[in-house]
C-alpha positions in Angstrom: 40.4 8.5 -40.6 38.0 5.6 -40.5 39.0 2.9 -38.1 37.4 -0.2 -36.7 36.9 -0.4 -33.0 37.3 -3.5 -30.9 34.2 -4.4 -28.8 34.7 -3.0 -25.3 34.7 -5.4 -22.4 32.1 -4.8 -19.7 33.2 -4.4 -16.1 31.9 -6.8 -13.5 28.4 -6.0 -12.5 27.7 -3.8 -15.5 25.2 -4.8 -18.2 24.4 -3.2 -21.6 20.9 -2.2 -22.5 19.8 -1.4 -26.0 18.0 2.0 -26.4 17.5 2.2 -30.1 18.2 0.3 -33.3 18.0 1.6 -36.9 18.7 -0.8 -39.8 20.2 1.7 -42.2 22.3 4.9 -41.6 24.8 6.8 -43.8 28.2 8.0 -42.8 30.0 11.0 -44.5 33.4 12.5 -44.4 33.4 16.0 -43.1 35.2 18.8 -45.1 37.5 21.1 -43.1 35.6 23.8 -41.2 36.2 27.2 -42.6 35.0 28.9 -39.4 33.4 28.3 -36.0 29.9 28.4 -37.3 27.8 25.3 -37.2 28.0 22.3 -39.5 25.9 22.2 -42.7 25.0 18.9 -44.3 24.8 20.5 -47.7 28.6 20.6 -47.8 29.0 16.8 -47.3 28.4 15.5 -50.8 25.2 13.7 -49.6 25.0 11.6 -52.8 28.3 10.0 -52.0 28.2 8.4 -48.5 31.5 6.9 -47.3 29.8 4.0 -45.5 26.3 2.6 -44.7 25.2 0.1 -42.2 23.2 -0.5 -39.0 23.1 1.8 -36.0 22.5 0.8 -32.4 22.3 3.0 -29.3 23.3 1.2 -26.1 24.0 2.3 -22.5 26.2 1.1 -19.7 25.7 3.0 -16.5 25.4 6.7 -17.2 27.1 6.6 -20.6 25.3 6.0 -23.9 27.1 4.6 -27.0 26.2 5.2 -30.6 27.5 2.1 -32.4 27.8 1.7 -36.2 27.8 -1.9 -37.2 27.9 -4.0 -40.3 24.4 -5.0 -41.4 25.3 -8.6 -42.0 28.1 -9.6 -39.7 27.4 -7.1 -36.9 31.1 -6.1 -36.8 31.7 -2.8 -35.1 32.8 -0.1 -37.5 32.9 2.9 -35.1 31.3 4.0 -31.9 30.8 7.4 -30.2 30.6 7.4 -26.3 28.1 10.0 -25.3 28.3 11.3 -21.7 26.2 14.4 -22.3 23.4 15.3 -24.7 23.4 17.7 -26.4 27.2 18.1 -26.3 30.4 17.6 -28.3 29.8 13.9 -28.8 26.6 14.4 -30.8 25.9 17.7 -32.5 23.1 18.6 -35.0 23.6 20.5 -38.2 22.1 23.9 -39.0 20.3 23.0 -42.2 18.6 19.7 -41.6 17.0 17.5 -38.9 18.2 14.2 -40.5 22.0 14.8 -40.1 24.3 14.9 -37.1 28.0 15.1 -36.4 29.5 12.2 -34.2 32.7 12.2 -32.3 33.9 8.7 -32.6 36.7 7.1 -30.4 38.7 3.9 -30.7 39.3 3.4 -26.9 43.0 4.3 -27.2 42.6 8.1 -27.2 42.2 8.6 -30.9 39.1 10.6 -32.0 37.6 11.8 -35.2 34.4 13.5 -36.4 32.1 12.0 -39.0 28.7 12.9 -40.4 25.8 10.7 -39.7 22.6 10.7 -41.8 19.2 9.0 -41.7 17.2 8.1 -44.7 13.9 8.7 -42.9 13.1 11.8 -40.8 11.3 9.6 -38.3 14.5 7.6 -37.7 16.3 10.8 -36.9 13.6 11.7 -34.4 13.9 8.4 -32.7 17.6 8.9 -32.4 17.1 12.2 -30.7 14.5 10.9 -28.3 16.5 7.8 -27.3 19.4 10.0 -26.2 17.2 12.5 -24.4 15.3 9.8 -22.5 18.6 8.2 -21.4 20.1 11.4 -19.9 16.8 12.3 -18.4 17.0 9.0 -16.5 20.6 9.7 -15.6 19.5 13.1 -14.0 16.7 11.4 -12.0 19.1 8.8 -10.7 21.6 11.4 -9.6 18.9 13.4 -7.8 17.6 10.3 -6.0 21.2 9.4 -4.9 21.7 12.9 -3.5 18.4 12.7 -1.5 19.4 9.3 -0.1 22.7 10.7 1.2 21.0 13.9 2.6 17.4 13.0 3.4 16.9 16.2 5.4 17.8 18.4 2.4 15.0 17.0 0.3 11.7 18.9 -0.3 9.6 19.2 2.9 5.9 18.9 2.9 4.2 22.1 3.9 0.9 21.4 5.6 0.3 24.9 6.9 -2.6 27.1 5.7 -1.8 29.8 3.2 -3.0 33.4 3.7 -6.7 33.6 3.0 -7.0 29.8 2.6 -10.1 28.2 4.1 -11.2 24.6 4.7 -14.7 23.1 5.0 -15.4 20.2 7.3 -18.5 18.0 7.2 -18.9 16.6 10.7 -21.8 14.1 11.4 -23.4 15.0 14.8 -24.7 12.0 16.7 -28.0 12.4 18.6 -27.4 12.3 22.3 -29.7 10.0 24.2 -32.0 11.7 26.7 -30.9 11.7 30.4 -32.8 10.0 33.1 -34.3 13.3 34.3 -35.5 14.1 30.7 -37.1 10.7 30.5 -39.0 11.3 33.7 -40.2 14.8 32.6 -41.1 13.6 29.1 -43.0 10.6 30.4 -45.8 13.0 31.6 -45.5 11.5 35.0 -47.0 8.3 33.7 -49.1 6.4 36.2 -47.9 2.9 37.1 -50.3 0.1 37.6 -50.3 -1.9 40.8 -51.4 -5.4 41.5 -55.1 -4.3 41.8 -55.2 -3.3 38.2 -56.0 0.3 38.9 -53.8 3.3 38.7 -52.4 5.0 41.8 -53.4 8.7 41.9 -51.3 11.2 43.8 -52.3 11.6 47.5 -53.1 15.2 48.3 -52.2 16.6 51.7 -54.8 16.6 54.5 -56.1 19.6 56.3 -53.8 18.9 59.2 -50.8 20.3 57.3 -49.0 17.0 56.8 -46.6 17.0 53.8 -48.0 15.4 50.6 -47.5 11.8 49.9 -45.4 10.7 47.1 -47.0 11.0 43.8 -47.0 7.3 42.9 -46.4 4.1 44.7 -45.5 1.0 42.8 -46.8 -2.5 43.7 -49.6 -3.9 45.8 -47.8 -3.4 49.1 -47.3 0.3 48.5 -50.9 0.8 47.5 -52.1 -0.7 50.8 -49.8 1.6 52.7 -51.3 4.7 51.0 -54.8 3.5 51.7 -54.1 2.8 55.4 -52.4 6.2 55.8 -55.4 8.0 54.4 -57.8 6.3 56.8 -55.6 7.2 59.8 -55.5 10.8 58.7 -59.3 10.9 58.6 -59.5 9.5 62.2 -57.1 12.0 63.6 -59.1 14.8 62.1 -62.3 13.9 64.0 
């Protein structure tokens, strides 16, 4: 049932990316399955592989391709299109982590199942991880496309407080400058100096019952007015 597969032609706008390359893999013929239980590599005659060569995993769009190629010429021996992993295209065996069952296709509808083995356990691990990472990316791209079509159905940001939740704010308080009245009160009623170089004391009311004079007069002219007013009050009182 082994058949060579022509290289597929890529559609316009598509490009092929390489996910994993292993220089040596082994291919086995599968015996008929006696029941629906899983495959067992111990039944494959592991010391007599049917083919050996290079394996490459590539991707075009959402589909990954496991390609078996000749080591020297690079001629394609068989390939397994993988549209889901894990799935029917790639299936692990029940008794080893180094062997898998591939469903290969020739592009015309013919299919067959073959056994795939890795010499090194690390190569088998890389094979698994390459397929897992590819389909994880496919899932992310699908979710992003859905969100782009229906942006309102995407996850909404909840900024509300939960029950019992508290928040602490550190607010820097700026000192408020004193008002004009506070400046006047805090100045202790400072005495202003006039042109004569002496301070102007408050004028107390006379015995005639006149209202008191302002507490302070500023400037030489104001000082003379205070002095003149005091003398006139003394004359009237005689």
